[in-house]
C-alpha positions in Angstrom: 49.3 -72.9 23.4 48.6 -71.6 19.8 45.1 -71.5 18.6 44.3 -72.2 14.9 41.4 -70.1 13.9 39.2 -71.1 11.0 38.9 -68.1 8.6 35.5 -67.8 6.9 34.9 -65.9 3.7 35.4 -62.1 4.0 32.6 -59.7 3.1 34.4 -59.0 -0.2 34.6 -62.7 -1.0 30.9 -63.2 -0.2 29.9 -60.2 -2.3 32.0 -61.4 -5.2 30.5 -64.9 -5.0 26.9 -63.4 -4.9 27.4 -61.0 -7.9 29.3 -63.7 -9.8 26.5 -66.2 -9.4 23.9 -63.7 -10.6 26.0 -62.9 -13.7 26.9 -66.5 -14.5 23.3 -67.6 -14.1 21.9 -64.8 -16.2 20.0 -62.9 -13.5 22.3 -59.9 -14.4 22.3 -59.6 -18.2 25.4 -58.9 -20.4 26.0 -55.2 -20.5 23.7 -54.4 -17.6 24.9 -51.5 -15.4 25.9 -52.3 -11.8 25.3 -49.9 -8.9 27.6 -50.2 -5.9 25.0 -48.6 -3.7 22.2 -50.9 -4.8 24.3 -54.0 -4.5 25.5 -52.9 -1.0 21.9 -52.3 0.1 20.9 -55.7 -1.3 23.7 -57.5 0.5 23.4 -55.4 3.7 27.0 -54.2 3.7 28.9 -51.0 3.0 30.0 -50.1 -0.5 33.7 -50.9 0.2 33.4 -54.7 0.0 31.2 -54.4 -3.0 33.7 -52.1 -4.7 36.5 -54.6 -4.0 34.3 -57.5 -5.2 33.7 -55.7 -8.5 37.4 -55.2 -9.0 37.9 -59.0 -8.4 35.2 -59.8 -10.9 36.8 -57.4 -13.4 40.0 -59.5 -13.1 37.9 -62.5 -13.9 36.4 -60.9 -17.0 32.9 -60.7 -15.7 32.7 -57.0 -15.1 33.8 -53.9 -17.1 34.7 -50.8 -15.2 34.7 -47.5 -17.2 35.8 -44.3 -15.4 33.2 -41.6 -15.4 30.7 -44.0 -17.0 30.1 -46.8 -14.5 30.4 -50.5 -14.0 28.7 -53.0 -16.2 28.3 -56.8 -16.7 30.7 -57.9 -19.4 29.7 -58.0 -23.1 31.3 -59.9 -25.9 31.4 -59.3 -29.7 31.3 -62.1 -32.2 35.1 -61.6 -32.7 35.7 -62.0 -29.0 33.5 -65.2 -28.9 35.7 -66.6 -31.7 38.9 -65.8 -29.7 37.4 -67.2 -26.5 36.5 -70.5 -28.3 40.1 -70.7 -29.7 41.5 -70.4 -26.2 39.0 -72.8 -24.8 39.9 -75.4 -27.5 43.6 -75.1 -26.9 43.2 -75.5 -23.1 40.5 -78.2 -23.1 42.2 -80.4 -25.7 45.4 -80.2 -23.7 43.6 -81.0 -20.5 41.8 -84.0 -22.0 45.1 -85.4 -23.4 46.7 -85.2 -20.0 43.7 -86.5 -18.1 43.4 -89.6 -20.4 47.2 -90.2 -20.1 47.4 -89.8 -16.3 43.9 -90.6 -14.9 41.8 -92.3 -17.6 39.9 -94.6 -15.2 39.2 -91.7 -12.8 38.0 -89.6 -15.8 35.8 -92.3 -17.1 34.2 -92.8 -13.6 33.7 -89.1 -13.0 32.2 -88.5 -16.4 29.9 -91.6 -16.0 28.6 -90.1 -12.7 28.0 -86.7 -14.3 26.3 -88.2 -17.4 24.0 -90.1 -15.1 23.1 -86.9 -13.3 22.7 -85.2 -16.6 20.2 -87.9 -17.7 18.1 -87.1 -14.6 18.3 -83.3 -15.2 17.2 -83.7 -18.8 14.4 -86.1 -17.9 13.1 -83.6 -15.4 13.6 -80.7 -17.8 15.8 -79.0 -15.2 18.0 -76.7 -17.2 19.6 -75.1 -14.2 21.0 -78.4 -12.9 22.0 -79.5 -16.5 24.0 -76.3 -17.2 25.8 -76.7 -13.8 26.7 -80.3 -14.6 27.8 -79.3 -18.1 30.4 -77.0 -16.6 31.5 -79.6 -14.1 31.9 -82.1 -16.9 34.4 -79.9 -18.7 36.1 -78.9 -15.4 36.8 -82.5 -14.6 39.3 -82.7 -17.4 41.4 -80.0 -15.7 40.9 -81.5 -12.3 42.4 -84.8 -13.6 45.1 -83.4 -15.8 47.3 -82.9 -12.8 48.7 -79.6 -14.1 48.3 -76.6 -11.8 49.2 -74.0 -14.5 46.8 -75.4 -17.1 44.0 -75.2 -14.5 45.0 -71.6 -13.6 44.9 -70.6 -17.3 41.4 -72.1 -17.7 40.2 -70.2 -14.6 40.8 -67.0 -16.5 38.0 -67.8 -19.0 35.9 -70.4 -17.1 33.3 -68.0 -15.7 32.7 -66.3 -19.0 32.3 -69.7 -20.7 29.8 -70.7 -18.0 27.9 -67.4 -18.4 27.5 -67.9 -22.1 26.7 -71.6 -21.6 23.8 -70.7 -19.3 22.3 -68.4 -21.9 22.4 -71.2 -24.5 20.8 -73.7 -22.1 17.5 -71.8 -22.5 17.2 -73.6 -25.9 16.0 -77.2 -25.3 17.3 -78.3 -28.7 20.8 -77.2 -27.9 20.6 -79.0 -24.5 19.7 -82.2 -26.3 22.6 -81.9 -28.7 25.0 -81.0 -25.9 23.8 -83.9 -23.8 24.2 -86.4 -26.7 27.8 -85.3 -27.3 28.7 -85.6 -23.6 27.4 -89.2 -23.6 29.4 -89.9 -26.8 32.5 -88.4 -25.2 32.1 -90.8 -22.3 31.6 -93.8 -24.7 34.8 -92.9 -26.6 36.9 -92.5 -23.4 35.5 -95.8 -22.2 36.6 -97.5 -25.4 40.0 -95.9 -25.2 39.7 -94.1 -28.6 41.8 -91.1 -27.9 41.8 -89.7 -31.4 38.0 -89.8 -31.8 37.4 -88.3 -28.4 39.7 -85.4 -29.1 38.0 -84.9 -32.5 34.6 -84.9 -30.9 35.6 -82.4 -28.2 37.1 -80.1 -30.8 33.8 -80.3 -32.7 31.7 -79.8 -29.5 33.6 -76.5 -28.8 33.2 -75.4 -32.5 29.5 -75.8 -32.7 29.1 -74.2 -29.3 31.0 -71.2 -30.6 28.7 -71.0 -33.6 25.7 -71.2 -31.3 27.1 -68.3 -29.2 27.5 -66.2 -32.2 24.0 -67.0 -33.5 22.7 -66.0 -30.1 24.4 -62.7 -30.3 23.1 -62.1 -33.8 19.4 -62.9 -33.2 17.1 -59.9 -33.3 16.6 -59.9 -29.5 20.3 -59.9 -28.9 20.8 -57.2 -31.5 18.4 -54.9 -29.6 20.0 -55.6 -26.3 23.3 -53.7 -27.0 21.2 -50.7 -28.0 19.4 -50.7 -24.7 22.6 -51.4 -22.8 24.3 -48.5 -24.7 21.4 -46.2 -23.7 21.8 -47.4 -20.1 25.5 -46.7 -20.2 24.9 -43.1 -21.5 22.4 -42.5 -18.7 24.8 -44.0 -16.1 27.5 -41.7 -17.4 25.3 -38.7 -16.9 24.5 -39.4 -13.3 
């Protein structure tokens, strides 16, 4: 008799999920130094799974590891935000075309469910739920595109997009604008207006890019790299 054992998440996977969540949700700020020892103590594990988790998060673009200086939450320049938006546009427009061609009804139903949940989150001023639903709304296109490789490509940038999205969600006006465009995307898919929905998605990504850059260039954001640089210098001296 052969037993089939259910394998739970390893300590490394659990540590990666915990640190990833804190980065994506903004608890750990962009450029903030990360201590293996402090994270290990916080999680109640040895430094080995934390070190392996940080390497995995580096592959996902959420962590930067600098020899002799330390490990830090990722940072992005305005130029990098532009490049990220370009890649996002290429992938999301392709995913939407495929999803509409192959699973239009399923996409319409899924988006309708998500927009209904967004309505509730917005009515309750629950930005945390709204930003999660925002990410799921965009992920739905890849789930219904039926293309494994397209989904894998999006995974490379998805966590960084969500981390930036969460920082924008602190602005109620941007949430209102985003919510309105998600509702309009649903309306256009329901009507079967492929050209208009693709145009709107491209515009949605474009204004989000501009908002990211504006966020980076605000006085508060301008001061943060200086503080992060100071922390990096101090980390390198330890």
